[in-house]
Backbone as a printed PyTorch tensor [residue, N CA C, xyz], in Angstrom:
tensor([[[-19.1380,  22.8700, -17.0450],
         [-18.8750,  21.4370, -16.5850],
         [-17.4290,  21.1470, -17.3510]],

        [[-17.5290,  21.7140, -18.1690],
         [-16.1190,  21.4150, -18.7590],
         [-14.3060,  21.5100, -17.9450]],

        [[-14.9780,  22.7200, -17.2490],
         [-13.8850,  22.9760, -16.4570],
         [-13.1910,  22.1560, -15.6510]],

        [[-14.1890,  21.1190, -15.0130],
         [-13.7320,  20.1150, -14.1970],
         [-12.6900,  18.9620, -14.7610]],

        [[-12.7390,  19.2820, -16.3100],
         [-11.8980,  18.3230, -16.7960],
         [-10.0910,  18.4330, -16.4850]],

        [[-10.3290,  19.6590, -15.9750],
         [ -8.7970,  20.3380, -15.9060],
         [ -8.1740,  19.6310, -14.6190]],

        [[ -9.5230,  19.1210, -13.6280],
         [ -8.6610,  18.4480, -12.7990],
         [ -7.9820,  16.9330, -13.0530]],

        [[ -8.7520,  16.4270, -13.9680],
         [ -8.3330,  14.9360, -14.4840],
         [ -6.9760,  15.2660, -15.0190]],

        [[ -6.8420,  16.2040, -16.2280],
         [ -5.6800,  16.5990, -16.7630],
         [ -4.6270,  16.7260, -15.6260]],

        [[ -4.8330,  17.6930, -14.9410],
         [ -3.5690,  17.8110, -13.8590],
         [ -2.9560,  16.6420, -13.2950]],

        [[ -4.2930,  15.5130, -12.5950],
         [ -3.7130,  14.4030, -12.2580],
         [ -2.9800,  13.4310, -13.2320]],

        [[ -3.3580,  13.4850, -14.6050],
         [ -2.5310,  12.9290, -15.3810],
         [ -1.5400,  13.3230, -15.6560]],

        [[ -0.9990,  14.5360, -15.9880],
         [  0.0610,  15.0950, -16.0290],
         [  1.1950,  14.8650, -14.5840]],

        [[  0.8040,  15.2450, -13.9990],
         [  1.3500,  15.0470, -12.3190],
         [  1.7420,  13.2520, -12.4210]],

        [[  0.9080,  12.2450, -12.6630],
         [  1.2870,  11.2710, -12.5340],
         [  2.0240,  10.3170, -13.6750]],

        [[  2.0510,  11.0210, -14.7430],
         [  3.0790,  10.7030, -15.7370],
         [  4.1310,  11.4100, -15.4820]],

        [[  4.6520,  12.4170, -15.0470],
         [  5.5640,  13.3890, -14.8170],
         [  6.5910,  12.3950, -14.0960]],

        [[  5.7800,  12.1520, -12.7800],
         [  6.3480,  11.4490, -11.7300],
         [  6.9300,  10.1040, -11.8950]],

        [[  6.3510,   9.6100, -12.7990],
         [  6.7150,   7.8410, -13.3000],
         [  7.6850,   7.9610, -14.2830]],

        [[  7.6940,   9.2840, -15.3540],
         [  8.7350,   9.3830, -15.8330],
         [  9.8560,   9.6240, -15.2980]],

        [[ 10.0080,  10.4020, -14.1900],
         [ 11.1890,  10.6070, -13.3410],
         [ 11.6870,   9.6450, -12.7250]],

        [[ 10.8680,   8.8850, -12.2290],
         [ 11.4240,   7.1050, -11.9140],
         [ 11.9820,   6.7140, -13.0060]],

        [[ 11.4220,   5.9200, -13.9570],
         [ 12.1410,   5.6340, -14.9450],
         [ 13.1870,   6.0460, -15.3390]],

        [[ 13.4690,   7.5580, -15.6450],
         [ 14.3430,   8.1530, -15.9610],
         [ 15.6690,   7.9300, -15.1330]],

        [[ 15.2440,   8.0350, -13.7960],
         [ 16.3350,   8.5540, -12.6870],
         [ 16.8760,   7.0820, -11.9490]],

        [[ 15.8650,   6.3350, -11.8710],
         [ 16.2840,   4.9280, -10.9260],
         [ 16.2580,   3.5230, -11.7070]],

        [[ 16.5660,   2.6950, -11.4900],
         [ 16.9630,   1.1470, -11.8310],
         [ 15.5400,   0.6060, -10.7320]],

        [[ 14.9970,  -0.2680, -11.5500],
         [ 14.3290,  -0.9030, -11.1410],
         [ 14.8290,  -1.7620,  -9.6750]],

        [[ 14.2130,  -1.5010,  -8.8460],
         [ 14.4350,  -2.1980,  -7.3780],
         [ 14.9200,  -0.7130,  -6.4490]],

        [[ 15.5480,   0.2450,  -7.2090],
         [ 16.4500,   1.2770,  -6.4070],
         [ 15.3070,   2.0520,  -5.5350]],

        [[ 16.0730,   2.1170,  -4.5960],
         [ 15.1520,   2.6860,  -3.2370],
         [ 16.0010,   4.2180,  -2.9780]],

        [[ 14.9760,   5.1850,  -2.6710],
         [ 15.6530,   6.4330,  -1.8700],
         [ 14.3900,   6.6650,  -0.5570]],

        [[ 15.4010,   6.6420,   0.5450],
         [ 15.1790,   7.0300,   1.6930],
         [ 13.9980,   8.5330,   1.6470]],

        [[ 13.3350,   9.1160,   2.2850],
         [ 12.8520,  10.2740,   1.8080],
         [ 12.7320,  10.7480,   3.8240]],

        [[ 11.5670,  10.4640,   4.2360],
         [ 11.4640,   9.9540,   5.6400],
         [ 11.8200,   8.7630,   6.6980]],

        [[ 12.6040,   8.1220,   6.4520],
         [ 13.2010,   7.0430,   7.1820],
         [ 12.3320,   6.5630,   8.4360]],

        [[ 11.8420,   5.6160,   9.2200],
         [ 11.7400,   4.6920,   7.9870],
         [ 10.0830,   4.5340,   7.3920]],

        [[  9.4870,   5.8040,   7.5210],
         [  8.3510,   5.7960,   7.2480],
         [  7.9060,   6.1930,   5.7380]],

        [[  8.4560,   6.8170,   5.3930],
         [  8.4340,   7.1490,   3.6380],
         [  9.4970,   6.8910,   2.6380]],

        [[  9.6130,   6.4840,   1.6000],
         [ 10.4730,   6.4790,   0.4040],
         [ 10.1780,   6.3910,  -0.8710]],

        [[ 10.7460,   6.2640,  -2.0560],
         [ 10.7940,   5.7820,  -3.1030],
         [ 11.1820,   4.6500,  -3.4860]],

        [[ 10.3040,   3.9150,  -4.0700],
         [ 10.8580,   2.5190,  -4.4920],
         [ 10.5200,   2.3650,  -6.0090]],

        [[ 11.6710,   2.1730,  -6.7450],
         [ 11.4040,   1.7760,  -8.1880],
         [ 10.5550,   0.3100,  -8.3900]],

        [[  9.4100,   0.3170,  -8.9250],
         [  8.9120,  -0.8370,  -9.0420],
         [  7.5100,  -1.1280, -10.2990]],

        [[  7.4320,  -2.0100, -11.0820],
         [  6.5240,  -2.4030, -11.7480],
         [  5.5780,  -3.3980, -11.6420]],

        [[  4.5090,  -3.1660, -11.7250],
         [  3.0410,  -3.9340, -11.6500],
         [  2.3110,  -4.4620, -12.6920]],

        [[  2.6430,  -5.4730, -13.2810],
         [  1.6660,  -6.0670, -14.3530],
         [  0.2990,  -6.3250, -14.2150]],

        [[ -0.1310,  -5.8310, -12.8750],
         [ -1.5910,  -6.5300, -12.3840],
         [ -2.4570,  -5.4450, -12.1510]],

        [[ -3.1650,  -5.5150, -10.9420],
         [ -3.9690,  -4.7090, -10.6180],
         [ -3.6480,  -4.3650,  -9.4180]],

        [[ -4.5110,  -3.8120,  -8.1390],
         [ -4.2820,  -3.3650,  -6.9230],
         [ -3.2710,  -4.3100,  -6.1880]],

        [[ -2.4520,  -4.6000,  -5.6690],
         [ -1.5090,  -5.4200,  -4.6980],
         [ -1.3600,  -6.1370,  -5.5420]],

        [[ -1.0030,  -6.2230,  -6.9890],
         [ -0.2890,  -7.0660,  -7.6410],
         [ -1.1820,  -8.4700,  -8.0360]],

        [[ -2.2360,  -8.0000,  -8.2900],
         [ -3.6440,  -9.0100,  -8.4850],
         [ -3.9530,  -9.1960,  -9.8100]],

        [[ -4.1980, -10.4070, -10.6000],
         [ -4.4040, -10.3390, -12.0570],
         [ -3.3210,  -9.8800, -12.7440]],

        [[ -2.1760, -10.6300, -12.6140],
         [ -0.6690, -10.0350, -13.0860],
         [ -0.3430, -10.4650, -14.6550]],

        [[ -0.3880,  -9.4940, -15.2290],
         [ -0.5440, -10.0570, -16.9460],
         [ -1.6230,  -9.9410, -17.5900]],

        [[ -2.9290, -10.0170, -17.0930],
         [ -4.4910, -10.0870, -17.5980],
         [ -4.7060,  -8.5610, -18.5370]],

        [[ -3.8190,  -8.5520, -19.2240],
         [ -4.1270,  -6.8830, -19.8510],
         [ -5.2630,  -6.6160, -20.3270]],

        [[ -5.9250,  -7.5930, -21.3070],
         [ -7.1360,  -7.4330, -21.7090],
         [ -8.3320,  -7.2370, -20.7670]],

        [[ -8.2420,  -7.6100, -19.8400],
         [ -8.9530,  -7.4970, -18.8480],
         [ -9.1330,  -5.8010, -18.3450]],

        [[ -7.9020,  -5.5630, -18.0540],
         [ -7.6980,  -3.9130, -17.8190],
         [ -8.1580,  -3.0960, -18.9240]],

        [[ -7.9080,  -3.4690, -20.1520],
         [ -8.4920,  -2.3810, -20.8240],
         [ -9.6650,  -2.1620, -21.1820]],

        [[-10.4430,  -3.9740, -21.3130],
         [-12.1560,  -3.7050, -21.2680],
         [-12.6750,  -2.7040, -19.6050]],

        [[-11.8010,  -3.1340, -18.4630],
         [-12.6460,  -2.2230, -17.4480],
         [-12.0470,  -0.8520, -17.4050]],

        [[-11.1290,  -0.6690, -18.1370],
         [-10.8450,   0.3410, -17.9460],
         [-11.6530,   1.5020, -18.8220]],

        [[-11.8150,   0.9270, -20.2320],
         [-12.3390,   2.1570, -21.2340],
         [-14.0220,   1.9480, -20.5870]],

        [[-14.4790,   0.8160, -20.0190],
         [-15.6960,   0.9790, -19.2050],
         [-15.7200,   2.0700, -18.0960]],

        [[-14.8570,   2.2690, -17.3090],
         [-14.6200,   2.6660, -16.5120],
         [-14.5860,   4.5290, -16.8190]],

        [[-14.0210,   4.7990, -17.8140],
         [-13.8730,   5.8340, -18.4980],
         [-15.1590,   6.6400, -18.7690]],

        [[-15.6880,   5.5590, -19.6410],
         [-17.1570,   5.8550, -20.6030],
         [-18.1180,   5.8850, -19.1380]],

        [[-18.3920,   5.2810, -18.0980],
         [-19.1020,   5.3220, -17.6120],
         [-18.6000,   6.5210, -16.5300]],

        [[-17.7650,   7.1950, -15.9150],
         [-17.5130,   8.0480, -15.1520],
         [-17.9930,   9.7070, -16.0810]],

        [[-17.2880,   9.5030, -17.3870],
         [-17.6730,  10.6770, -18.1820],
         [-19.2830,  10.6740, -18.0730]],

        [[-20.1250,   9.8550, -18.4320],
         [-21.4490,   9.7200, -18.6490],
         [-22.0760,  10.3710, -17.2240]],

        [[-21.4980,   9.3150, -15.9380],
         [-22.2630,   9.7720, -14.5280],
         [-22.0480,  11.3670, -14.5400]],

        [[-20.8450,  11.6920, -14.8520],
         [-20.5460,  13.1580, -14.4160],
         [-20.9460,  14.2050, -15.3250]],

        [[-21.5380,  13.8810, -16.4180],
         [-22.6380,  14.7580, -17.3390],
         [-24.0040,  14.3500, -16.7810]],

        [[-24.4670,  13.3490, -16.5300],
         [-25.8410,  13.1840, -15.9010],
         [-26.1540,  13.5710, -14.3730]],

        [[-25.0510,  13.0270, -13.5420],
         [-25.4730,  13.5830, -11.9370],
         [-24.7240,  14.5120, -11.6590]],

        [[-23.5140,  14.9680, -12.0080],
         [-22.6810,  16.0680, -11.4400],
         [-23.3790,  17.6320, -11.3500]],

        [[-23.7520,  17.4860, -12.2450],
         [-24.5430,  19.0330, -12.4920],
         [-25.4480,  19.5070, -11.1980]],

        [[-24.2760,  20.6790, -10.7630],
         [-24.8430,  21.2680,  -9.1920],
         [-24.0550,  20.5090,  -8.0330]],

        [[-23.1290,  19.5930,  -8.4760],
         [-22.6070,  19.0990,  -7.3330],
         [-21.2910,  19.0190,  -7.3990]],

        [[-20.7100,  20.1260,  -7.0990],
         [-19.3440,  20.5450,  -6.9460],
         [-18.3040,  19.5750,  -6.7310]],

        [[-18.5120,  19.0550,  -5.3930],
         [-17.8180,  17.8920,  -4.7570],
         [-17.6200,  16.7760,  -5.4470]],

        [[-18.6880,  16.1890,  -5.8690],
         [-19.0160,  14.8840,  -6.7540],
         [-18.3470,  15.1170,  -8.1750]],

        [[-18.5910,  16.3670,  -8.5970],
         [-18.0980,  16.6250, -10.0060],
         [-16.3670,  16.2860,  -9.9400]],

        [[-15.8650,  17.1650,  -8.5430],
         [-14.2270,  16.8510,  -8.4890],
         [-13.7550,  15.6340,  -8.4360]],

        [[-14.8470,  14.6090,  -7.2990],
         [-14.7210,  13.1840,  -7.3130],
         [-14.3850,  12.7140,  -8.0960]],

        [[-15.4810,  12.8750,  -9.2480],
         [-15.4390,  11.8960, -10.6210],
         [-14.1530,  12.6380, -11.5710]],

        [[-13.7230,  13.6970, -11.2810],
         [-12.3470,  13.9540, -12.4590],
         [-11.3440,  13.4630, -11.8890]],

        [[-10.9920,  13.4950, -10.2980],
         [-10.1600,  12.4590,  -9.9190],
         [-10.3060,  11.4100,  -9.8330]],

        [[-11.3580,  10.4430, -10.0570],
         [-11.0900,   9.1070, -10.2920],
         [-10.7480,   8.7360, -12.3290]],

        [[-11.2400,   9.9450, -12.4570],
         [-11.3710,   9.9220, -14.1320],
         [ -9.2990,  10.1400, -14.3110]],

        [[ -8.5420,  10.8940, -13.8270],
         [ -7.4490,  11.1540, -14.0400],
         [ -6.7980,  10.1680, -13.5230]],

        [[ -6.7390,   9.5020, -12.3690],
         [ -6.2050,   8.1720, -11.9150],
         [ -6.4730,   6.8630, -12.9320]],

        [[ -7.3350,   7.0700, -13.1450],
         [ -7.9100,   5.6190, -14.0430],
         [ -6.9220,   5.8100, -15.7610]],

        [[ -6.9250,   7.1950, -16.2230],
         [ -6.5090,   7.3540, -17.4990],
         [ -4.6270,   7.5020, -17.4930]],

        [[ -4.4210,   7.8080, -16.0290],
         [ -2.8630,   7.5960, -15.3790],
         [ -2.4450,   6.1670, -15.8830]],

        [[ -3.2410,   5.2410, -15.1760],
         [ -2.3780,   3.9630, -15.0700],
         [ -2.5570,   3.2670, -16.2920]],

        [[ -3.8570,   3.4500, -17.0630],
         [ -4.3790,   3.3460, -18.5450],
         [ -2.9270,   3.7600, -19.2100]],

        [[ -2.5930,   4.8540, -19.2360],
         [ -1.2280,   5.0790, -20.3060],
         [ -0.2750,   4.1570, -19.6930]],

        [[  0.1060,   3.7790, -18.8770],
         [  1.2460,   3.2320, -18.4020],
         [  1.0280,   1.7340, -19.0990]],

        [[ -0.3010,   1.3010, -19.0850],
         [ -0.7980,  -0.1020, -19.3530],
         [ -0.4930,   0.0360, -20.8220]],

        [[ -0.9360,   0.7850, -21.7380],
         [ -1.0380,   0.8710, -23.1230],
         [  0.7250,   1.0790, -23.5970]],

        [[  1.4090,   1.9580, -22.9420],
         [  2.6160,   2.2540, -23.7360],
         [  3.6910,   1.3870, -22.8320]],

        [[  3.7210,   1.0840, -21.8470],
         [  4.7670,   0.5000, -21.1890],
         [  4.5840,  -1.0510, -20.8730]],

        [[  2.8360,  -1.6210, -20.8130],
         [  2.7500,  -3.0750, -20.8260],
         [  2.7140,  -3.2830, -18.9290]],

        [[  3.0480,  -2.0740, -18.1440],
         [  2.9580,  -2.4600, -16.8060],
         [  2.7890,  -1.2800, -16.1940]],

        [[  2.4510,  -0.8280, -14.9540],
         [  2.4010,   0.5800, -14.3790],
         [  3.6020,   0.7700, -13.4240]],

        [[  4.1910,   1.7800, -13.3380],
         [  5.1650,   2.3240, -12.7870],
         [  4.5820,   2.5830, -11.6240]],

        [[  5.0440,   1.9180, -10.1480],
         [  4.9210,   2.2920,  -9.0030],
         [  6.1940,   3.0000,  -8.3600]],

        [[  6.1600,   3.8110,  -7.2060],
         [  7.0700,   4.3540,  -6.3240],
         [  6.9680,   4.7560,  -4.9600]],

        [[  5.7210,   4.8090,  -4.7100],
         [  5.6900,   5.4750,  -3.4880],
         [  5.7250,   4.6690,  -2.3610]],

        [[  6.4100,   4.5730,  -1.6620],
         [  6.7430,   3.2210,  -0.3600],
         [  6.7090,   3.7550,   0.8150]],

        [[  5.5080,   3.2130,   1.6420],
         [  5.1940,   3.7360,   2.9490],
         [  5.5070,   2.7190,   4.1160]],

        [[  5.9310,   2.6690,   4.8000],
         [  5.9570,   1.7020,   6.0720],
         [  5.5390,   2.3600,   6.9800]],

        [[  4.7520,   1.2740,   7.7060],
         [  3.9740,   1.9000,   9.0580],
         [  4.6670,   1.0130,  10.2410]],

        [[  5.8720,   1.3410,  10.7590],
         [  7.0480,   0.3410,  11.7000],
         [  6.2220,   0.4280,  12.7030]],

        [[  5.3010,   1.0110,  13.5140],
         [  4.6330,   0.6180,  14.8590],
         [  4.0810,  -0.4070,  14.7310]],

        [[  3.3500,  -0.7930,  13.4990],
         [  2.9370,  -2.0270,  13.3870],
         [  3.7730,  -3.0280,  12.1280]],

        [[  4.6180,  -2.7420,  11.7410],
         [  5.5210,  -3.5320,  10.9530],
         [  4.6950,  -4.0730,   9.7180]],

        [[  4.2470,  -2.9670,   8.8360],
         [  3.2570,  -3.0280,   8.0700],
         [  3.9600,  -1.9780,   6.9150]],

        [[  4.6050,  -3.0110,   5.6500],
         [  4.8650,  -1.9680,   4.4290],
         [  4.0700,  -2.0960,   3.7390]],

        [[  3.2050,  -1.0310,   3.4090],
         [  1.9010,  -0.8760,   2.4870],
         [  2.6120,  -1.3180,   0.7470]],

        [[  1.5470,  -1.4570,   0.2430],
         [  2.1250,  -2.2110,  -1.0600],
         [  2.2770,  -0.7150,  -1.8650]],

        [[  3.5220,  -0.7030,  -2.8220],
         [  3.8650,   0.3000,  -3.2870],
         [  2.7390,   0.8820,  -4.5920]],

        [[  2.9310,   2.2110,  -4.6840],
         [  1.7990,   2.8590,  -5.2990],
         [  2.2420,   3.9400,  -6.0610]],

        [[  1.2750,   4.7570,  -6.7620],
         [  1.7130,   5.6670,  -7.7010],
         [  0.7490,   6.8360,  -7.5610]],

        [[  0.6420,   8.2930,  -8.1840],
         [ -0.0270,   9.3710,  -7.7130],
         [ -1.7090,   8.4910,  -8.6960]],

        [[ -1.4840,   8.2240,  -9.8140],
         [ -2.4630,   7.6060, -10.1690],
         [ -3.4240,   6.7660,  -8.9930]],

        [[ -2.9230,   5.7890,  -8.4880],
         [ -3.4410,   5.2070,  -7.3590],
         [ -3.9170,   5.8210,  -6.2440]],

        [[ -3.1900,   6.8080,  -5.7580],
         [ -3.5890,   7.8710,  -4.9830],
         [ -4.8690,   8.6310,  -5.1970]],

        [[ -4.9300,   8.9230,  -6.6450],
         [ -6.3740,   9.9940,  -7.2310],
         [ -7.1510,   8.5640,  -7.0060]],

        [[ -7.1260,   7.5070,  -7.3980],
         [ -8.1400,   6.5200,  -7.4920],
         [ -8.6370,   5.9340,  -6.2140]],

        [[ -7.7770,   6.2420,  -5.1590],
         [ -8.4860,   5.6590,  -3.6290],
         [ -9.0160,   7.3370,  -3.0740]],

        [[ -8.3630,   8.4060,  -3.4800],
         [ -9.0550,   9.4770,  -2.5440],
         [-10.4930,   9.3910,  -3.2140]],

        [[-10.5910,   9.3950,  -4.8470],
         [-11.9360,   9.4590,  -5.3750],
         [-12.8940,   8.6490,  -4.5900]],

        [[-12.6560,   7.2750,  -4.9210],
         [-13.6730,   6.5230,  -4.1590],
         [-13.9250,   6.9310,  -2.8080]],

        [[-13.0480,   7.3940,  -1.8900],
         [-13.5550,   7.7660,  -0.9340],
         [-14.2730,   9.0980,  -0.7090]],

        [[-13.9980,   9.8300,  -1.7410],
         [-14.8250,  11.1610,  -1.7620],
         [-16.3610,  10.7890,  -2.1540]],

        [[-16.6230,   9.6450,  -3.2850],
         [-17.6910,   9.1730,  -3.6770],
         [-18.2010,   8.7580,  -2.8400]],

        [[-18.1140,   7.6050,  -2.2020],
         [-18.7340,   7.1280,  -0.7600],
         [-19.4600,   8.1330,   0.1990]],

        [[-18.3790,   9.3220,   0.2070],
         [-18.6440,  10.1960,   1.3180],
         [-20.0560,  11.1530,   1.0180]],

        [[-20.3370,  11.6420,  -0.7960],
         [-21.1200,  11.8680,  -1.5360],
         [-22.3650,  11.2630,  -1.3500]],

        [[-22.3460,   9.7270,  -1.7900],
         [-23.6260,   8.9400,  -1.5340],
         [-23.9230,   9.3590,  -0.1550]],

        [[-23.0250,   8.8120,   0.8330],
         [-23.4410,   9.2340,   2.2980],
         [-24.2580,  10.3850,   2.4840]],

        [[-23.6740,  11.3330,   2.0960],
         [-24.5520,  12.8800,   2.4430],
         [-25.7750,  13.0790,   1.8310]],

        [[-25.7590,  12.1900,   0.4240],
         [-26.8180,  12.2500,  -0.3060],
         [-27.7850,  11.3900,   0.4090]],

        [[-27.9990,  10.1920,   0.6950],
         [-28.8290,   9.8080,   1.4720],
         [-29.2390,  10.0990,   2.9120]],

        [[-28.0490,  10.6950,   3.4150],
         [-28.5580,  11.6880,   4.7600],
         [-29.7220,  12.6020,   4.3660]],

        [[-29.0510,  13.4920,   3.4230],
         [-29.8000,  14.5300,   3.1180],
         [-31.5140,  14.2220,   2.5290]],

        [[-31.5700,  12.5780,   1.8150],
         [-33.0200,  12.4200,   1.3140],
         [-33.7740,  11.7120,   2.8760]],

        [[-33.0890,  11.2990,   3.9630],
         [-34.1250,  11.0460,   4.7250],
         [-34.1230,  11.9890,   5.6120]],

        [[-33.4800,  13.1610,   5.8070],
         [-33.6430,  14.3070,   6.4030],
         [-34.9760,  15.0200,   5.8480]],

        [[-34.8590,  15.0640,   4.5120],
         [-36.2420,  15.3590,   3.3320],
         [-37.5170,  14.7100,   3.7600]],

        [[-37.3290,  12.9250,   4.2000],
         [-38.5000,  12.4010,   4.5370],
         [-38.9770,  12.5240,   5.6240]],

        [[-38.5620,  13.0300,   6.5450],
         [-38.5640,  13.2790,   8.0710],
         [-39.4620,  14.6030,   8.2880]],

        [[-39.0870,  15.4110,   7.2420],
         [-39.8630,  16.9400,   7.3090],
         [-41.3410,  16.6980,   6.6760]]])
């Protein structure tokens, strides 16, 4: 089971390395176009949660983050045995959670830099980072796991 922790470690390292690159090489507000107009880098800081909610409420983030970390590790050891997809999902969640937590503890804010624009509908997606992407992907994966488990359970009941 412990081999899965490497997934979380890779996400944390990739997240912190990319944030370090942004902080060291870009001024706040600097923009680099990668795939104009769809994708670019934009040096941004966030003192809140997703989409800038709860700005400056560090004590809430600390409590919630510590609870999530403990909950994910507990759930991983209790429920993910034999379920490879769930184990991976939980470790991606753990990596993303810790990645942003490190920023909040050491910087007092989260470094965001991935800027996605959808020009067809003129929508500029909120700026995010590797940890945010990991959190989103992990939640989608966990929902899929729950959906598949529910479906398998219904199938068993019918048989």
